[in-house]
VOGU-3710 file (C-alpha; in Angstrom, 3 decimals, decimal comma):
1> mnqslslnys> 185,059/-192,546/-233,438  187,564/-195,353/-233,618  191,021/-193,960/-232,949  192,629/-196,781/-234,958  190,739/-195,867/-238,112  192,716/-196,920/-241,179  194,483/-194,139/-243,052  193,562/-195,929/-246,263  189,907/-195,385/-245,437  187,700/-194,702/-248,433
11> vtppaatlam> 184,038/-195,048/-249,203  182,875/-194,900/-252,799  179,624/-195,632/-254,612  179,192/-198,652/-256,894  181,243/-198,451/-260,058  179,600/-196,499/-262,896  182,381/-196,458/-265,454  182,552/-193,925/-268,246  185,258/-193,969/-270,892  187,308/-190,801/-271,316
21> ptqvlslqpe> 189,427/-191,377/-274,412  192,605/-189,422/-274,959  192,102/-186,789/-277,635  194,351/-186,706/-280,687  195,187/-183,074/-281,333  196,203/-183,683/-284,920  192,791/-185,144/-285,805  189,521/-183,250/-285,934  186,652/-184,987/-284,108  184,394/-186,926/-286,467
31> qravassanp> 181,153/-185,906/-284,764  180,237/-182,387/-283,827  177,306/-181,741/-281,535  175,747/-178,329/-282,173  176,677/-174,906/-283,509  176,797/-171,609/-281,644  173,571/-169,922/-280,635  175,102/-166,623/-279,499  176,051/-163,883/-281,945  178,609/-161,617/-280,263
41> wlarlitfgg> 179,643/-159,802/-283,453  179,243/-156,299/-281,979  181,326/-157,088/-278,912  184,011/-158,654/-281,096  184,004/-155,641/-283,376  184,486/-153,294/-280,426  187,087/-155,501/-278,724  189,282/-156,525/-281,627  188,424/-153,850/-284,169  188,722/-151,052/-281,621
51> slaltlaasy> 192,009/-152,317/-280,186  193,466/-152,805/-283,678  192,536/-149,261/-284,701  194,024/-147,797/-281,522  197,195/-149,838/-281,885  197,760/-148,836/-285,518  197,217/-145,172/-284,685  199,506/-145,269/-281,656  202,187/-147,199/-283,545  202,125/-144,606/-286,325
61> qmqvvlpltv> 202,520/-141,781/-283,810  205,403/-143,628/-282,150  207,056/-144,045/-285,532  206,819/-140,272/-286,044  208,320/-139,641/-282,594  211,286/-141,946/-283,152  213,934/-140,376/-285,459  214,013/-143,348/-287,818  214,362/-141,621/-291,194  216,744/-138,929/-289,917
71> ieatpwglss> 219,170/-141,442/-288,475  219,265/-143,298/-291,761  220,686/-140,137/-293,389  223,197/-139,500/-290,605  226,753/-140,770/-291,302  227,527/-142,481/-287,986  229,681/-145,186/-289,373  229,459/-148,493/-287,525  227,199/-147,157/-284,773  224,279/-146,328/-287,088
81> pltmtllwll> 223,028/-149,902/-287,820  222,926/-150,742/-284,104  221,038/-147,578/-283,264  218,607/-148,184/-286,100  218,019/-151,751/-284,904  217,327/-150,534/-281,381  214,870/-147,903/-282,618  212,908/-150,399/-284,712  212,996/-152,848/-281,818  211,584/-150,170/-279,508
91> lglftvtfgw> 208,809/-149,487/-282,003  207,957/-153,188/-282,185  207,936/-153,608/-278,406  205,752/-150,533/-278,006  203,285/-151,807/-280,604  202,879/-155,206/-278,940  202,575/-153,912/-275,363  200,263/-151,071/-276,357  198,123/-153,515/-278,326  197,716/-155,668/-275,227
101> valtamaava> 196,659/-152,671/-273,156  194,216/-151,557/-275,871  192,714/-155,042/-276,168  192,015/-155,228/-272,430  190,491/-151,747/-272,378  188,268/-152,278/-275,408  187,045/-155,614/-274,070  185,910/-153,762/-270,941  184,147/-151,185/-273,109  182,423/-153,982/-275,035
111> gfvtardqrl> 181,230/-155,523/-271,801  180,053/-152,172/-270,486  177,816/-151,477/-273,491  176,822/-154,910/-274,834  177,149/-157,712/-272,271  173,940/-159,354/-271,154  173,824/-162,779/-269,542  171,218/-164,936/-271,243  169,482/-167,359/-268,918  167,324/-169,986/-270,553
121> ahpeaplrgn> 165,916/-171,707/-267,475  162,878/-170,701/-265,451  164,057/-169,718/-261,949  161,616/-172,149/-260,319  162,010/-175,054/-262,745  162,390/-178,441/-261,027  165,894/-179,907/-261,120  166,247/-182,921/-263,392  169,941/-183,712/-263,446  171,949/-185,634/-260,863
131> tvllmpvyne> 174,868/-183,416/-259,831  178,076/-184,115/-257,919  179,963/-181,481/-255,949  183,426/-182,663/-256,949  186,246/-181,570/-254,660  189,787/-182,516/-255,814  192,285/-181,900/-252,996  196,049/-182,044/-252,725  197,561/-181,599/-249,256  194,950/-179,008/-248,273
141> dptrvcasla> 193,587/-178,092/-244,850  190,820/-180,721/-244,596  188,857/-178,840/-241,920  188,247/-175,872/-244,210  187,545/-178,107/-247,211  184,948/-180,161/-245,375  183,430/-177,084/-243,718  182,861/-175,589/-247,189  181,213/-178,770/-248,453  179,031/-178,995/-245,352
151> amaedldrlg> 177,948/-175,347/-245,752  176,998/-175,908/-249,403  175,108/-179,106/-248,588  173,193/-177,451/-245,763  172,285/-174,516/-247,997  170,944/-176,909/-250,626  168,992/-178,741/-247,944  167,474/-175,428/-246,826  166,143/-175,016/-250,367  164,808/-178,561/-250,398
161> qarhfevfvv> 167,161/-179,526/-253,266  169,771/-181,652/-251,497  168,404/-184,896/-252,975  169,672/-183,839/-256,410  173,295/-183,563/-255,247  176,111/-185,686/-253,886  179,520/-184,800/-252,469  182,632/-186,552/-253,747  186,110/-185,750/-252,405  188,885/-187,089/-254,639
171> sdsdrpeiwp> 192,194/-186,788/-252,843  195,735/-186,716/-254,158  197,220/-185,873/-250,746  200,603/-187,516/-250,235  201,915/-185,891/-247,057  201,765/-188,147/-243,994  200,803/-185,274/-241,693  197,743/-184,573/-243,867  196,264/-188,079/-244,152  195,058/-188,536/-240,571
181> aetaairhlq> 193,362/-185,127/-240,431  191,842/-185,622/-243,877  190,422/-189,005/-242,890  188,955/-187,668/-239,664  187,448/-184,623/-241,395  185,788/-186,770/-244,074  184,305/-189,099/-241,476  182,908/-186,121/-239,582  181,500/-184,676/-242,812  179,766/-187,970/-243,556
191> eelsdtmpvw> 178,243/-188,005/-240,090  177,091/-184,381/-240,339  175,445/-184,955/-243,735  174,163/-188,491/-243,108  170,557/-187,285/-243,408  171,269/-184,662/-246,090  173,224/-186,129/-249,005  175,765/-188,872/-249,752  179,437/-188,102/-249,126  182,001/-190,180/-251,002
201> yrrrdknsar> 185,775/-190,210/-250,575  188,677/-191,706/-252,517  192,430/-191,145/-252,145  194,782/-192,160/-254,944  198,013/-193,901/-254,067  199,722/-192,443/-257,124  198,736/-188,898/-258,152  199,574/-189,117/-261,845  198,668/-186,194/-264,124  197,852/-183,974/-261,158
211> kagnirdfin> 194,348/-182,469/-260,882  193,387/-183,347/-264,462  194,364/-186,968/-263,852  192,472/-186,979/-260,561  189,246/-185,858/-262,258  189,799/-188,249/-265,156  190,167/-191,147/-262,734  186,877/-190,111/-261,087  185,069/-190,039/-264,451  186,485/-193,401/-265,519
221> nwgnrydymv> 185,196/-195,026/-262,331  181,987/-193,151/-261,481  181,216/-190,720/-264,324  178,072/-192,572/-265,454  176,487/-191,940/-262,073  176,136/-188,194/-262,710  174,737/-185,845/-265,327  176,726/-182,810/-264,159  179,702/-182,086/-261,964  180,390/-178,811/-260,175
231> vldadsliag> 184,184/-178,725/-260,028  185,483/-177,016/-256,896  188,816/-175,874/-255,545  189,799/-176,353/-251,929  188,862/-172,721/-251,220  185,594/-172,723/-253,213  182,245/-171,834/-251,695  179,020/-171,630/-253,728  175,596/-170,715/-252,368  172,695/-173,129/-252,775
241> dslttlvrem> 170,724/-170,673/-254,922  173,676/-170,416/-257,304  174,160/-174,174/-257,504  170,514/-174,767/-258,366  170,642/-171,997/-260,997  173,628/-173,692/-262,638  171,828/-177,027/-262,750  168,672/-175,437/-264,191  170,715/-173,823/-266,962  172,266/-177,177/-267,797
251> dadtklgilq> 168,838/-178,822/-267,821  167,438/-176,114/-270,101  170,318/-176,027/-272,606  171,178/-179,520/-273,789  174,061/-178,249/-275,937  175,810/-176,534/-273,010  179,068/-178,249/-272,047  180,502/-175,852/-269,435  178,952/-172,934/-267,591  181,596/-170,886/-265,770
261> tlprligget> 180,708/-168,574/-262,887  182,576/-165,424/-261,890  184,024/-166,200/-258,438  184,427/-163,298/-256,031  187,383/-163,227/-253,643  186,675/-163,582/-249,930  188,411/-164,234/-246,635  191,378/-161,927/-247,188  193,110/-160,809/-244,001  196,488/-159,585/-245,245
271> lyarlqqfan> 197,081/-156,308/-247,071  197,726/-158,057/-250,381  194,647/-160,264/-250,126  192,434/-157,307/-249,242  193,774/-155,284/-252,175  193,070/-158,181/-254,538  189,662/-158,724/-252,962  188,690/-155,093/-253,481  189,951/-155,000/-257,070  188,126/-158,232/-257,856
281> aiygpvfarg> 184,861/-156,905/-256,420  184,962/-153,486/-258,115  186,789/-154,100/-261,380  186,400/-157,849/-261,896  182,786/-157,712/-263,158  183,717/-155,220/-265,883  186,556/-157,395/-267,195  184,376/-160,518/-266,938  181,452/-158,908/-268,746  183,786/-157,874/-271,543
291> lsawqgddgn> 185,239/-161,379/-271,791  181,762/-162,916/-271,777  180,543/-160,411/-274,369  183,072/-161,219/-277,092  183,528/-164,930/-276,444  179,809/-165,806/-276,572  179,456/-169,591/-276,792  183,213/-169,952/-277,375  183,972/-169,414/-273,715  186,733/-170,447/-271,376
301> ywghnaiirv> 186,978/-172,481/-268,176  189,031/-171,570/-265,116  189,173/-175,009/-263,534  186,746/-174,462/-260,665  183,430/-172,908/-259,628  181,890/-174,143/-262,864  179,318/-176,761/-263,788  180,211/-179,304/-266,480  178,153/-181,819/-268,425  179,929/-185,060/-267,546
311> rafaesaglp> 179,203/-186,790/-270,871  180,559/-183,853/-272,874  183,691/-183,682/-270,737  184,314/-187,417/-270,939  183,966/-187,685/-274,705  185,874/-184,488/-275,549  188,397/-183,477/-272,880  190,751/-186,410/-272,379  194,114/-184,647/-272,358  197,080/-186,101/-274,252
321> tmggprpfgg> 200,656/-186,005/-273,019  202,697/-183,408/-274,886  205,865/-184,565/-276,584  209,313/-183,230/-275,820  211,152/-182,471/-272,600  209,702/-180,509/-269,706  208,632/-177,823/-269,146  206,980/-177,829/-272,593  206,402/-181,552/-272,704  204,679/-183,880/-270,296
331> eirshdfvea> 201,207/-183,556/-268,806  199,355/-180,422/-269,841  199,438/-177,755/-267,151  196,703/-175,134/-266,937  194,532/-177,943/-268,228  191,303/-175,964/-267,862  191,926/-173,751/-270,933  192,639/-176,815/-273,060  189,643/-178,759/-271,750  187,333/-175,874/-272,649
341> alirrsgwtv> 188,862/-175,661/-276,132  188,468/-179,397/-276,724  184,854/-179,428/-275,548  184,106/-176,494/-277,851  185,954/-178,300/-280,647  183,435/-181,117/-280,333  180,548/-178,693/-280,762  179,421/-178,220/-277,172  179,017/-174,620/-276,046  181,051/-173,044/-273,265
351> rmitdlpgsw> 179,558/-169,978/-271,624  180,183/-167,678/-268,695  177,491/-166,357/-266,389  178,740/-163,075/-264,914  175,727/-161,787/-262,984  175,209/-164,832/-260,774  176,068/-164,003/-257,150  177,090/-166,541/-254,560  180,278/-167,973/-256,091  183,430/-167,386/-254,054
361> eecpptllda> 187,069/-168,352/-253,690  190,120/-167,123/-251,783  193,293/-165,519/-253,116  196,994/-165,882/-252,212  197,847/-163,924/-249,056  201,149/-162,347/-250,179  203,040/-161,218/-253,257  205,408/-164,171/-253,033  202,599/-166,702/-252,576  200,952/-165,256/-255,680
371> avrdrrwaqg> 204,295/-165,578/-257,493  204,475/-169,307/-256,668  201,027/-169,839/-258,171  201,855/-167,626/-261,162  205,005/-169,646/-261,844  202,913/-172,772/-262,322  200,301/-170,931/-264,391  202,966/-169,295/-266,549  204,473/-172,653/-267,444  201,052/-174,088/-268,230
381> nvqhlgvlpa> 200,096/-171,130/-270,395  203,367/-171,167/-272,327  202,853/-174,888/-272,890  199,574/-174,019/-274,641  201,625/-172,803/-277,599  202,022/-176,482/-278,452  198,240/-176,963/-278,401  197,474/-174,057/-280,760  197,942/-176,099/-283,999  195,345/-178,686/-282,867
391> kglrwpsrah> 192,834/-179,492/-285,610  189,308/-178,161/-285,264  189,883/-175,538/-282,575  187,724/-172,449/-282,938  189,602/-169,160/-283,212  188,315/-167,790/-279,858  189,747/-170,888/-278,141  193,113/-170,160/-279,725  192,712/-166,509/-278,725  192,182/-167,557/-275,098
401> mvmgvmnyvt> 195,455/-169,487/-275,171  197,406/-166,658/-276,782  195,966/-164,191/-274,267  196,956/-166,536/-271,448  200,545/-166,498/-272,715  200,461/-162,717/-273,106  199,469/-162,318/-269,454  203,021/-163,356/-268,613  205,047/-162,519/-271,734  203,950/-158,873/-271,482
411> splwlasvlv> 206,205/-158,446/-268,446  209,513/-159,292/-270,164  208,364/-157,260/-273,181  207,738/-154,273/-270,924  211,127/-154,786/-269,267  212,822/-155,070/-272,655  211,229/-151,832/-273,897  212,508/-149,989/-270,807  216,029/-151,359/-271,299  216,039/-150,518/-275,021
421> glilyfrinl> 214,800/-147,001/-274,240  217,602/-146,473/-271,713  220,242/-147,729/-274,140  218,937/-145,450/-276,857  218,932/-142,502/-274,513  222,616/-142,917/-273,722  223,619/-143,630/-277,334  221,822/-140,629/-278,805  223,169/-138,251/-276,147  226,686/-139,660/-276,006
431> qpadgsvgln> 229,372/-136,930/-276,479  232,420/-138,076/-278,488  235,810/-137,845/-276,853  237,008/-135,224/-279,387  234,442/-132,707/-278,095  232,419/-132,607/-281,314  228,616/-132,709/-281,330  227,237/-136,017/-280,037  225,311/-138,537/-282,051  222,722/-136,255/-283,604
441> samfgagqmf> 222,074/-134,696/-280,160  221,546/-131,253/-281,634  218,649/-132,428/-283,793  216,830/-134,971/-281,672  218,302/-135,343/-278,209  216,647/-137,614/-275,746  214,933/-134,702/-274,100  213,236/-133,906/-277,415  212,425/-137,540/-278,127  211,059/-138,571/-274,751
451> dssrmialia> 209,500/-135,245/-273,787  207,959/-134,330/-277,122  204,270/-133,542/-277,172  203,562/-136,675/-279,218  205,372/-138,919/-276,749  203,589/-137,330/-273,805  200,277/-137,832/-275,616  201,113/-141,505/-276,224  202,014/-142,057/-272,578  198,807/-140,315/-271,504
461> ltigllllpk> 196,771/-142,486/-273,886  198,403/-145,645/-272,547  197,726/-144,654/-268,940  194,169/-143,712/-269,848  193,553/-147,130/-271,415  195,048/-148,844/-268,370  192,697/-146,933/-266,083  189,600/-147,094/-268,288  188,337/-150,517/-267,107  188,806/-149,433/-263,500
471> llgliiavgk> 186,926/-146,204/-264,171  184,038/-148,160/-265,691  184,016/-150,470/-262,683  183,949/-147,503/-260,334  181,045/-145,934/-262,220  179,015/-149,100/-261,751  180,044/-149,516/-258,116  179,371/-145,888/-257,134  175,930/-146,193/-258,674  175,168/-149,019/-256,271
481> rwnltgslnl> 176,200/-147,045/-253,167  173,081/-145,422/-251,751  174,813/-142,956/-249,403  177,658/-140,442/-249,599  179,769/-142,159/-246,938  179,795/-145,447/-248,816  180,795/-143,740/-252,067  183,592/-141,747/-250,408  184,997/-144,878/-248,773  184,797/-146,618/-252,119
491> lagaileqlf> 186,733/-143,847/-253,881  189,337/-143,734/-251,097  189,766/-147,493/-251,402  190,141/-147,179/-255,166  192,907/-144,585/-254,763  194,692/-146,784/-252,225  194,389/-149,843/-254,469  195,731/-147,897/-257,445  198,707/-146,645/-255,422  199,722/-150,162/-254,425
501> silhapivms> 198,995/-151,407/-257,936  201,560/-148,902/-259,284  204,124/-149,923/-256,644  203,553/-153,653/-257,130  203,593/-153,528/-260,947  207,407/-153,407/-261,427  207,849/-156,152/-258,809  205,378/-158,380/-260,622  207,066/-157,468/-263,911  210,380/-158,657/-262,546
511> lhsrhiweiv> 208,918/-161,863/-261,087  207,065/-162,738/-264,289  210,144/-162,017/-266,378  212,089/-164,423/-264,220  209,329/-167,021/-264,614  209,529/-166,814/-268,402  213,314/-167,025/-268,324  213,213/-170,144/-266,141  210,647/-171,746/-268,456  212,781/-171,022/-271,526
521> cgqdsgwsaq> 215,759/-172,544/-269,697  213,780/-175,738/-269,109  213,091/-175,446/-265,371  209,928/-177,219/-264,243  207,610/-175,578/-261,712  206,774/-178,815/-259,901  203,488/-179,320/-258,061  203,208/-177,929/-254,554  200,184/-177,342/-252,347  198,924/-173,773/-252,403
531> qrrgrlfpla> 199,499/-171,482/-249,424  196,080/-170,072/-248,489  196,751/-168,576/-245,041  198,933/-165,526/-244,431  202,522/-165,831/-243,243  205,531/-163,617/-242,590  208,633/-164,359/-244,654  212,083/-164,143/-243,027  214,240/-161,230/-244,135  216,688/-163,642/-245,762
541> vllrrhggqt> 213,930/-164,977/-248,033  212,784/-161,479/-248,953  216,339/-160,398/-249,773  216,917/-163,497/-251,878  213,732/-162,934/-253,889  213,857/-159,136/-254,139  217,499/-158,171/-253,574  218,276/-158,021/-257,279  215,237/-155,847/-257,929  216,303/-153,442/-255,183
551> figiltttyl> 219,854/-153,208/-256,553  218,670/-152,495/-260,118  216,228/-149,841/-258,911  218,872/-148,045/-256,823  221,549/-148,275/-259,541  219,281/-146,912/-262,289  217,957/-144,056/-260,170  221,402/-143,061/-258,877  222,889/-142,989/-262,377  220,089/-140,865/-263,810
561> vwlaspllyw> 220,311/-138,437/-260,866  224,069/-138,163/-261,387  223,492/-137,327/-265,070  220,693/-134,875/-264,132  218,744/-136,643/-266,847  215,098/-135,753/-267,585  214,597/-139,460/-268,245  214,500/-139,896/-264,456  210,881/-138,720/-264,382  209,885/-141,445/-266,842
571> vlpmavglif> 211,717/-144,210/-264,980  210,932/-143,120/-261,400  207,503/-144,845/-261,039  209,089/-148,179/-261,929  212,269/-147,543/-259,934  210,428/-146,714/-256,692  208,605/-150,065/-256,730  211,880/-151,912/-257,313  213,806/-149,971/-254,648  211,198/-150,700/-251,998
581> svplsalsgs> 210,393/-154,230/-253,173  211,561/-155,849/-249,921  209,396/-153,767/-247,545  206,492/-153,822/-250,020  206,644/-157,612/-250,181  206,837/-157,831/-246,389  203,887/-155,438/-245,990  201,829/-157,480/-248,449  201,525/-160,217/-245,823  200,628/-157,898/-242,945
591> rllggklael> 197,418/-158,921/-241,180  197,772/-155,907/-238,884  197,658/-153,404/-241,742  194,872/-155,316/-243,435  192,855/-155,225/-240,209  193,454/-151,504/-239,669  192,178/-150,729/-243,160  189,062/-152,782/-242,460  188,482/-150,824/-239,234  188,675/-147,625/-241,292
601> rllltleere> 186,054/-149,086/-243,683  188,572/-149,090/-246,536  188,850/-151,814/-249,194  185,575/-153,317/-247,983  183,661/-155,664/-250,272  179,958/-156,372/-250,364  180,422/-159,595/-248,388  182,214/-157,709/-245,602  179,527/-155,066/-245,372  176,804/-157,702/-245,098
611> lpaimerhqv> 178,022/-161,242/-244,428  175,989/-163,833/-246,377  174,346/-166,498/-244,240  176,323/-169,316/-245,860  179,616/-167,588/-244,967  178,520/-167,092/-241,391  177,649/-170,773/-241,186  180,938/-171,654/-242,889  182,917/-169,952/-240,120  181,012/-171,898/-237,457
621> lidnftiavk> 181,593/-175,150/-239,317  185,344/-174,517/-239,553  185,505/-174,358/-235,760  183,351/-177,490/-235,444  185,481/-179,483/-237,872  188,686/-178,306/-236,234  187,519/-179,654/-232,872  186,259/-182,886/-234,429  189,548/-183,533/-236,242  191,620/-182,903/-233,113
631> tnrpalpvqm> 189,390/-185,244/-231,124  189,041/-188,075/-233,644  192,244/-187,909/-235,628  193,482/-191,488/-236,163  196,886/-192,426/-234,850  199,754/-192,648/-237,306  200,926/-196,182/-238,103  204,458/-197,172/-237,188  205,544/-196,928/-240,804  203,821/-194,657/-243,322
641> pivpaseksa> 203,649/-195,634/-246,991  206,424/-193,890/-248,871  205,959/-192,530/-252,378  209,240/-192,880/-254,334  210,807/-189,587/-255,350  210,831/-190,704/-258,986  207,059/-191,199/-258,898  206,531/-187,811/-257,225  208,571/-186,033/-259,881  206,777/-187,898/-262,640
651> a> 203,434/-186,817/-261,196
//
């Protein structure tokens, strides 16, 4: 290959323009395509009716536990209104957080008893649509990206279906050290697939509107060339059988706008990645089946590993720019939720297919890498509050947005309920300086309030609802294990995952609470490339990110021990995670520990027990592309094009 290959190299098909008008949120679309065909009333009754009933019952019991009416009759002078406010605030926080837990649990129950994926297409039906495997990239490892595309193309060729597909890489990469490798990898991909399917490549000079803008630019220039697009992430891998199934479903259902798969996590080497991988494999299907059960044709889209009808997307999903300052204004983050809502608003259906194997992605390797991604998602989800009033949205689409916000707002609500509970404990048990009886301590001291049988029952119910989806997932998974050894390893892995889940929960709570605070203060998350390979963080970084958590955990525990307070037993599970947040975060990125657990057959997933052929080929292709890029990487020019900082921040 020519070593002086231009870094501005691109090869694109002839223009096939397709307009993608910007949607006006304040106006309802004039034309609506088709109505829903699914009727998920039973799943919705179980999910929302069941969670509402549980929440009302639990809230009533909490109201009985809290000494609200007694305090009103107690002459405390100026201290009484504050205490009353704190008690009602605690009741409100409990109701909201318990309601979120109940909703998640009942959705899993609905999926367990009602969810059935409905496939309309015959499994051997000939493919009619022309489909593009669309790969948007932004400063990613091009060898792994191109190896994934090559593996998918080869798998389609094995099935004799490659002629119905094309590959299109749309790049927003703006780092000079990435361009040469990306160019070399694309050229090698084109050579490898020269007899299999077309490979197109375009790199934008200005990456406006991020991934959504990248895809919109593709549709404006070449959208009319394709019937469907399978949108991928840089770490996506989809088997040929799965890709052809997606196309057949699109061919068979002309009203279908988006069909979302359930990606399974693969490739995890660190402790954190393997824990997430295991949880995704065992518990993920239960949550997904519940989500699919109640949403029906009013589904959601996660931005990748989904097939989309290009015409529906173009006419319905052109995102507007939100008014106001960042982080609430500007381009819409977490654009996938909004795109699904807008497509559904126009009458197209959006469905999820949960029982289709062969759809994979990778997960962040450490707690802190996950926090970086969550920071961006949190800002995007909070921004959705500005989209909620849009005309014509169906209520499940609005529910998806609210639930997306709750995924992050629950953490500061949980933290606030703990803080309010601690303040109340000290106020109610405070002994006056004159030696008289403390603030109603004789009648309802904190020991009676927090250790009453009703409170213990409420805590047990909450824990039970938290564990219920996992229990349902385990029941399904154990049923698929055909020998005792496999089931025992599965149960041991589940116990290990639950232990780390308990330890990680207060750390994640703290990180998410900080995210929400930064968003409220107007801090923008920016747009950085995702970290997909494991790494060890310096101690200084760990102390900077977790030092405050450690200090709070130690201070709270020490104070409660000094008081010999029974409240210590309630706070200890949260305090332990905070105290050991630095070593826990460091361990999360340990490849050594992750490897040892794999050797012990713990936290294994189905793909690790029996490696699919496409994954085996993918690993070989990564090595091949790595060698090819090193050999044929074009030389850097004397002066690289520079993107102004103002343009980068605007993008």
